[in-house]
PANUKOL-373870 format. One line per field, with one value per residue (C-alpha): residue number from 1; chain; x, y, z. Coordinates in Angstrom, 2 decimals. Example, Ala and Ser with C-alpha at 12.3 -4.5 7.8 and 13.67 -1.06 7.14 Angstrom:
<nodes>
n = 1	2
chain = A	A
xx = 12.30	13.67
yy = -4.50	-1.06
zz = 7.80	7.14
</nodes>
This chain:
<nodes>
n = 1	2	3	4	5	6	7	8	9	10	11	12	13	14	15	16	17	18	19	20	21	22	23	24	25	26	27	28	29	30	31	32	33	34	35	36	37	38	39	40	41	42	43	44	45	46	47	48	49	50	51	52	53	54	55	56	57	58	59	60	61	62	63	64	65	66	67	68	69	70	71	72	73	74	75	76	77	78	79	80	81	82	83	84	85	86	87	88	89	90	91	92	93	94	95	96	97	98	99	100	101	102	103	104	105	106	107	108	109	110	111	112	113	114	115	116	117	118	119	120	121	122	123	124	125	126	127	128	129	130	131	132	133	134	135	136	137	138	139	140	141	142	143	144	145	146	147	148	149	150	151	152	153	154	155	156	157	158	159	160	161	162	163	164	165	166	167	168	169	170	171	172	173	174	175	176	177	178	179	180	181	182	183	184	185	186	187	188	189	190	191	192	193	194	195	196	197	198	199	200	201	202	203	204	205	206	207	208	209	210	211	212	213	214	215	216	217	218	219	220	221	222	223	224	225	226	227	228	229	230	231	232	233	234	235	236	237	238	239	240	241	242	243	244	245	246	247	248	249	250	251	252	253	254	255	256	257	258	259	260	261	262	263	264	265	266	267	268	269	270	271	272	273	274	275	276	277	278	279	280	281	282	283	284	285	286	287	288	289	290	291	292	293	294	295	296	297	298	299	300	301	302	303	304	305	306	307	308	309	310	311	312	313	314	315	316	317	318	319	320	321	322	323	324	325	326	327	328	329	330	331	332	333	334	335	336	337	338	339	340	341	342	343	344	345	346	347	348	349	350	351	352	353	354	355	356	357	358	359	360	361	362	363	364	365	366	367	368	369	370	371	372	373	374	375	376	377	378	379	380	381	382	383	384	385	386	387	388	389	390	391	392	393	394	395	396	397	398	399	400	401	402	403	404	405	406	407	408	409	410	411	412	413	414	415	416	417	418	419	420	421	422	423	424	425	426	427	428	429	430	431	432	433	434	435	436	437	438	439	440	441	442	443
chain = A	A	A	A	A	A	A	A	A	A	A	A	A	A	A	A	A	A	A	A	A	A	A	A	A	A	A	A	A	A	A	A	A	A	A	A	A	A	A	A	A	A	A	A	A	A	A	A	A	A	A	A	A	A	A	A	A	A	A	A	A	A	A	A	A	A	A	A	A	A	A	A	A	A	A	A	A	A	A	A	A	A	A	A	A	A	A	A	A	A	A	A	A	A	A	A	A	A	A	A	A	A	A	A	A	A	A	A	A	A	A	A	A	A	A	A	A	A	A	A	A	A	A	A	A	A	A	A	A	A	A	A	A	A	A	A	A	A	A	A	A	A	A	A	A	A	A	A	A	A	A	A	A	A	A	A	A	A	A	A	A	A	A	A	A	A	A	A	A	A	A	A	A	A	A	A	A	A	A	A	A	A	A	A	A	A	A	A	A	A	A	A	A	A	A	A	A	A	A	A	A	A	A	A	A	A	A	A	A	A	A	A	A	A	A	A	A	A	A	A	A	A	A	A	A	A	A	A	A	A	A	A	A	A	A	A	A	A	A	A	A	A	A	A	A	A	A	A	A	A	A	A	A	A	A	A	A	A	A	A	A	A	A	A	A	A	A	A	A	A	A	A	A	A	A	A	A	A	A	A	A	A	A	A	A	A	A	A	A	A	A	A	A	A	A	A	A	A	A	A	A	A	A	A	A	A	A	A	A	A	A	A	A	A	A	A	A	A	A	A	A	A	A	A	A	A	A	A	A	A	A	A	A	A	A	A	A	A	A	A	A	A	A	A	A	A	A	A	A	A	A	A	A	A	A	A	A	A	A	A	A	A	A	A	A	A	A	A	A	A	A	A	A	A	A	A	A	A	A	A	A	A	A	A	A	A	A	A	A	A	A	A	A	A	A	A	A	A	A	A	A	A	A	A	A	A	A	A	A	A	A	A	A	A	A	A	A	A	A	A	A	A	A	A	A	A	A	A	A	A	A	A	A	A	A	A	A	A	A	A	A	A	A
xx = 12.61	9.66	8.64	6.03	3.27	0.51	-2.74	-5.41	-9.03	-11.05	-14.23	-15.45	-14.44	-11.24	-11.72	-11.47	-8.33	-6.72	-7.42	-5.80	-2.59	0.18	1.78	-1.40	-0.88	-4.17	-4.40	-2.91	-6.31	-7.32	-3.99	-3.27	-6.47	-6.22	-2.63	-3.64	-6.43	-3.77	-1.97	-5.18	-5.86	-2.57	-1.73	-3.18	-1.50	1.81	1.91	0.40	3.48	5.98	3.51	3.36	7.14	7.65	5.46	7.42	10.70	9.36	9.69	7.55	7.48	10.09	11.42	7.97	7.38	10.75	9.69	6.40	8.20	10.72	7.91	6.31	9.48	10.76	7.35	7.40	10.94	10.23	7.07	9.13	11.39	8.28	6.53	9.52	12.21	15.75	17.50	15.87	14.41	10.70	7.60	6.60	3.09	0.81	2.20	2.26	4.93	4.41	5.51	4.65	2.30	3.59	6.91	5.40	5.50	9.21	10.03	8.50	10.82	13.82	13.12	12.40	15.50	18.10	16.82	16.19	19.77	19.39	15.99	17.33	20.47	18.29	16.01	19.00	20.24	16.71	16.15	19.30	18.18	14.75	16.41	18.34	15.09	14.26	17.10	15.20	11.57	10.83	12.44	10.00	7.02	6.04	5.13	2.94	0.08	-3.30	-4.40	-1.60	-1.56	-5.36	-5.16	-2.45	-4.45	-7.64	-5.77	-4.41	-7.89	-9.53	-6.77	-7.00	-10.78	-10.69	-8.28	-10.81	-13.56	-11.44	-10.76	-14.46	-15.36	-12.96	-9.39	-7.06	-6.15	-9.81	-10.43	-12.98	-15.78	-14.82	-17.89	-19.91	-22.65	-20.95	-17.95	-20.10	-22.26	-19.20	-17.91	-21.27	-21.56	-18.13	-19.10	-22.40	-20.67	-18.05	-20.67	-22.91	-20.14	-18.68	-21.88	-23.88	-21.14	-18.70	-15.10	-12.95	-15.68	-16.18	-12.43	-12.18	-14.92	-12.64	-11.40	-14.98	-15.94	-12.94	-13.49	-17.20	-16.46	-13.73	-15.98	-18.86	-16.53	-15.41	-18.70	-18.97	-15.81	-13.85	-11.04	-8.30	-6.75	-4.53	-2.18	-1.87	-0.83	1.85	3.47	6.59	6.59	9.82	12.15	14.66	14.94	18.39	20.77	21.07	19.78	19.51	22.57	22.92	23.61	23.82	22.39	22.11	18.75	17.19	18.65	17.35	13.85	13.86	15.11	12.39	9.72	11.17	10.10	6.55	6.77	8.09	5.20	2.77	4.32	3.89	0.25	-0.17	1.41	-0.77	-3.81	-3.01	-2.49	-5.56	-7.85	-6.71	-5.71	-7.25	-3.95	-1.27	1.84	5.05	8.25	9.95	7.26	7.51	11.32	11.34	8.70	10.68	13.89	12.08	10.57	13.98	15.72	13.01	13.35	17.16	16.89	14.42	16.81	19.34	16.87	14.86	11.97	10.66	10.48	8.51	6.25	3.61	0.35	-2.58	-5.26	-3.96	-4.31	-7.97	-8.11	-6.75	-9.25	-12.10	-11.19	-9.72	-7.03	-3.71	-1.64	1.67	2.05	-0.93	0.84	4.08	2.25	1.06	4.69	5.76	3.00	4.29	7.79	6.28	4.45	7.77	9.56	6.65	5.14	2.26	0.97	0.96	-0.67	-3.71	-4.29	-3.30	-6.14	-8.71	-10.87	-10.18	-13.81	-13.58	-10.53	-12.18	-15.20	-12.95	-10.71	-13.59	-14.47	-10.87	-9.93	-13.09	-12.03	-8.68	-10.51	-12.71	-9.60	-8.37	-11.67	-11.28	-7.88	-9.38	-12.21	-9.65	-8.98	-10.93	-12.83	-12.34	-11.98	-8.18	-8.12	-10.97	-9.07	-5.97	-8.01	-9.72	-6.50	-4.52	-7.11	-8.09	-4.55	-3.33	-6.27	-6.99	-3.55	-3.76	-7.10	-5.80	-2.08	-2.11	-2.34	1.41	2.55	4.76	6.94	10.05	9.24	10.43	8.53	5.28	5.58	5.79	2.97	0.59	1.26	-1.74	-0.08	3.03	1.33	-1.48	1.04	3.27	0.38	-0.93	2.48	3.20	-0.15	-0.15	3.21	2.46	-1.23	-1.88	-3.63	-7.21	-8.03
yy = 18.27	19.00	16.88	18.15	15.65	16.20	16.26	13.83	14.57	12.06	14.01	17.17	20.80	22.44	21.26	17.61	18.27	20.14	17.34	14.77	16.85	15.41	18.87	20.64	22.49	22.87	25.68	24.61	24.81	21.94	20.18	19.66	17.73	15.78	14.83	13.80	11.76	9.68	9.15	8.08	5.60	3.77	4.44	1.25	-0.97	0.80	0.26	-3.24	-4.88	-3.58	-4.48	-8.07	-8.34	-6.79	-9.54	-12.25	-10.77	-10.46	-6.68	-4.43	-0.89	1.46	-1.14	-1.71	2.05	2.36	-0.03	1.85	5.20	3.96	2.70	6.16	8.10	5.76	5.63	9.42	9.58	6.78	8.58	11.70	9.52	8.80	12.17	14.52	12.14	12.86	11.78	8.56	7.79	8.34	8.01	11.64	10.36	10.48	7.20	6.57	4.20	2.11	-1.05	-4.06	-6.82	-9.09	-9.64	-10.85	-14.60	-14.22	-11.96	-14.13	-17.15	-14.82	-13.14	-16.46	-18.16	-15.42	-12.31	-8.67	-8.03	-10.62	-9.15	-5.65	-6.88	-8.83	-5.80	-3.67	-6.18	-6.91	-3.18	-2.88	-5.87	-4.27	-1.02	-2.91	-4.31	-0.77	-0.78	-3.13	-2.98	-0.63	-3.00	-5.74	-3.41	-5.39	-8.40	-6.22	-5.09	-3.92	-7.56	-8.44	-5.18	-5.31	-8.80	-7.67	-4.65	-6.73	-9.42	-6.76	-5.42	-8.83	-10.09	-6.98	-6.96	-9.69	-7.47	-4.63	-7.00	-8.15	-4.56	-3.69	-6.65	-5.60	-6.11	-8.47	-10.18	-11.08	-9.82	-11.55	-9.28	-9.83	-9.46	-7.63	-5.28	-2.18	-2.83	-3.29	-0.32	1.94	0.46	0.88	4.45	5.28	3.73	5.62	8.95	8.30	7.54	10.41	13.01	11.67	11.73	14.51	17.16	18.66	19.85	19.69	18.19	15.33	14.72	14.50	11.87	9.28	11.81	12.81	9.18	8.56	11.73	11.01	7.41	8.50	11.06	8.62	5.98	8.27	8.27	4.51	4.04	2.60	5.20	4.76	8.21	6.87	5.56	9.10	10.41	7.73	8.59	10.80	14.27	13.85	10.96	10.20	6.77	5.24	4.01	0.19	-0.10	-3.90	-4.33	-5.55	-9.24	-10.80	-14.31	-15.92	-17.65	-14.46	-12.45	-14.94	-14.79	-10.99	-10.86	-13.28	-11.24	-8.10	-9.52	-9.76	-6.18	-4.90	-6.51	-5.01	-1.58	-1.91	-2.74	0.16	2.67	1.37	1.62	5.22	6.48	4.66	5.40	9.01	10.22	7.66	6.82	4.12	4.49	5.39	3.32	6.18	6.16	2.38	2.48	5.49	3.95	0.71	2.60	4.48	1.26	-0.36	2.72	3.19	-0.44	-0.23	3.04	1.37	-1.49	1.02	2.68	-0.21	-0.31	-3.28	-3.40	-0.57	-0.70	1.37	1.22	-0.15	1.45	4.85	3.78	3.24	6.65	8.35	6.45	7.45	11.15	11.71	13.91	13.13	15.92	14.51	17.64	16.54	13.25	15.13	16.93	13.55	12.34	15.29	14.43	10.83	12.07	14.31	11.30	9.45	12.24	13.08	9.76	11.52	12.72	9.18	7.95	10.16	8.35	4.92	4.86	5.09	1.94	-0.80	-0.78	2.87	2.11	-1.04	0.83	3.08	0.18	-1.80	1.13	1.74	-1.90	-2.33	0.70	-0.99	-4.01	-1.64	0.02	-3.42	-3.98	-0.59	-1.63	-4.88	-2.97	-1.93	-5.61	-7.55	-10.20	-13.12	-16.72	-16.50	-13.48	-14.77	-18.02	-16.05	-14.01	-17.12	-19.13	-16.25	-15.30	-18.90	-20.04	-16.83	-16.20	-19.90	-20.65	-17.57	-18.78	-22.32	-22.00	-25.55	-26.77	-26.15	-26.95	-29.77	-27.41	-25.63	-22.66	-19.94	-21.48	-21.82	-18.20	-17.01	-19.25	-18.16	-14.43	-14.24	-11.59	-13.35	-16.53	-14.49	-12.26	-15.17	-17.16	-14.08	-13.26	-16.86	-17.55	-14.21	-15.13	-18.73	-18.81	-18.04	-14.79	-15.01	-13.46
zz = -9.16	-11.44	-14.39	-16.83	-17.31	-19.80	-17.80	-18.86	-18.07	-16.10	-16.54	-18.25	-17.88	-16.67	-13.10	-14.10	-16.18	-13.28	-10.79	-13.08	-13.41	-11.21	-10.90	-9.77	-6.48	-4.59	-2.01	1.32	3.00	0.69	0.22	3.93	4.79	1.52	2.38	5.91	4.34	2.56	5.87	7.61	4.81	5.29	8.95	10.44	7.87	8.32	12.09	12.06	10.53	13.13	15.89	14.59	14.24	17.70	19.13	17.31	18.57	22.12	22.19	24.36	25.73	24.26	21.81	20.36	20.10	18.34	15.54	15.07	15.08	12.49	10.27	10.27	9.54	6.82	5.12	4.91	3.52	1.01	-0.10	-0.80	-2.97	-5.05	-5.17	-5.45	-6.63	-7.77	-10.93	-12.16	-8.71	-8.20	-10.33	-9.60	-8.99	-5.91	-4.55	-0.80	0.50	3.60	5.40	3.26	4.43	1.66	3.44	6.74	5.85	5.09	8.05	10.77	10.25	9.87	13.22	14.94	13.57	13.28	15.06	14.17	13.05	10.29	9.36	8.88	7.10	4.66	4.28	3.28	0.68	-0.55	-1.05	-3.14	-5.24	-5.64	-6.74	-9.44	-10.79	-11.85	-14.39	-16.68	-15.55	-18.46	-20.96	-20.10	-20.43	-23.53	-21.41	-19.16	-21.45	-20.04	-19.86	-17.43	-15.43	-15.19	-13.73	-11.28	-10.07	-9.83	-7.86	-5.49	-4.80	-4.38	-2.10	0.13	0.55	3.26	5.23	5.10	6.26	9.22	10.28	9.94	12.14	14.90	13.74	11.91	15.19	15.76	19.32	21.57	20.33	16.67	14.49	17.17	16.00	17.39	15.12	12.04	13.01	12.97	9.71	7.98	9.27	7.79	4.45	4.40	5.13	2.43	-0.20	0.87	0.84	-2.40	-4.41	-2.73	-2.77	-5.24	-5.47	-2.35	-0.16	-2.59	-2.85	0.97	1.30	2.93	5.48	6.30	6.88	9.14	11.19	11.72	12.68	15.09	16.79	17.14	18.60	21.46	23.45	22.72	24.81	21.89	21.85	24.47	24.95	27.75	25.04	23.70	27.12	27.43	24.09	24.04	22.49	20.55	19.71	16.96	15.31	15.82	13.13	13.11	16.67	16.44	14.23	10.65	10.08	6.63	6.68	3.23	3.67	4.99	2.10	-0.50	0.98	0.91	-2.68	-3.83	-2.10	-3.68	-7.04	-5.69	-4.41	-7.76	-9.61	-7.10	-7.64	-11.41	-10.76	-8.34	-10.72	-13.55	-11.27	-10.29	-13.84	-15.13	-12.19	-11.65	-15.12	-17.49	-19.18	-19.20	-17.04	-18.88	-18.80	-16.94	-14.25	-13.80	-13.56	-11.23	-9.00	-8.76	-7.93	-5.15	-3.81	-3.48	-2.12	0.51	1.62	1.85	3.81	6.15	6.83	8.17	10.55	11.97	9.48	7.50	3.67	2.09	-0.94	-2.68	-0.74	-2.71	-0.51	-1.57	-5.19	-4.39	-2.74	-5.88	-8.01	-5.70	-5.39	-8.86	-7.20	-8.96	-7.38	-6.15	-4.01	-1.90	-1.16	-0.44	2.37	3.61	3.57	5.73	8.18	8.30	9.11	11.81	13.23	13.33	15.14	17.47	18.56	20.32	16.92	15.61	18.82	18.21	14.92	16.20	18.75	15.96	16.22	13.68	12.59	11.52	9.40	8.10	6.78	4.72	3.69	2.20	-0.05	-1.10	-1.65	-3.71	-5.76	-6.46	-7.83	-9.84	-11.29	-12.35	-14.11	-15.79	-17.11	-18.37	-20.06	-22.70	-23.45	-26.10	-24.16	-26.53	-25.38	-25.16	-22.87	-20.73	-20.18	-19.14	-16.64	-15.28	-14.89	-13.38	-10.76	-10.11	-9.35	-7.67	-5.35	-4.93	-3.48	-1.28	0.10	0.73	1.62	3.00	-0.60	-1.07	2.47	1.14	-0.88	0.46	2.65	0.30	-2.63	-0.67	0.51	-3.09	-4.31	-1.56	-1.99	-4.34	-6.48	-7.82	-9.12	-10.68	-12.44	-13.47	-14.95	-16.77	-18.26	-19.26	-20.87	-22.67	-24.21	-25.24	-26.15	-29.84	-30.64	-31.83	-35.17
</nodes>
């Protein structure tokens, strides 16, 4: 389904206007690598969550591969919900869906206490609840002005930067050589290539700066002995995800936790959509885009629960990629979605990408996560910086990011409450919304 969107120029000349048009169809020779670039940007994050949950559940071998495979396929299908859409579903924007990190604190106790069946049952119900949030997300747009959405996008970027640093230093699990010079050397090389290609070239080459950095880093890592191709040889050529392989159990505590975290995910999606339209097209997101994006978020999560995937959400690193490249074509991301589905059906394809060293991905992630924060600042640049608004920014970021940095500060609260308070995003958004409503306007 095609929706006409008025292109907004992010620069000068017809080229800039064309890049900011969501319906622009670049030639395939350009669109394919740009779509794969989006997949490379989110691949590590998408497979990390199922790997963590597989470890908690005690899964290995084929079962572990199954969870990774499901994550790839469902991410691709959920991305198509966003880029192509149907009816009210989908923002029709270059939004990439992927397995959500935000749900990990809720998923771990569910898996430990009730098992995978309860996890996927709660994911299904949580997805339906998330879908229903889309019915009124547009009606509350008035409480989400640029001040609030700017704070949300800025909080997303600032909270993700430490993840990029961990990957650049060797990986989120902090291996024995964490922080070694060879990790940082690769990460810095990737960042240097990205910046060089971005600012010393034009057109397609400039738009593919992230891909160039990842490819160069990957190639350099091979003679360093940091790429394990044995894992590629072990991967199957073709496999289909199974319907409800681990069953569907509906446990009330697990469902409540998933529904609460769905609120966090919905707010993050609003921030991501706002970040994409502002960073890529220099405009505000429409109510229809926010509602459609929320519908797609929930539908993708519910679909994932049926096929062994964890909750899906819009991926913030791809928001940074759009902001960096200025390429707003949803058709580029559609190609990326097809590649994700291919990776899910042909595990060997995904294995080639999965052996990319963490440091290579980390170098690109630092740039993209920083761009998300920069997009948040761009949203806030439209806000009058009087004392009232500065206090709202200070309180929101101080409480939101402060609790995320020191989760022990709310250890005495019930588990579900502490999970929400230490998410970083939800408290920052809640404080921003509340203060914006109750503090008197300055004349």
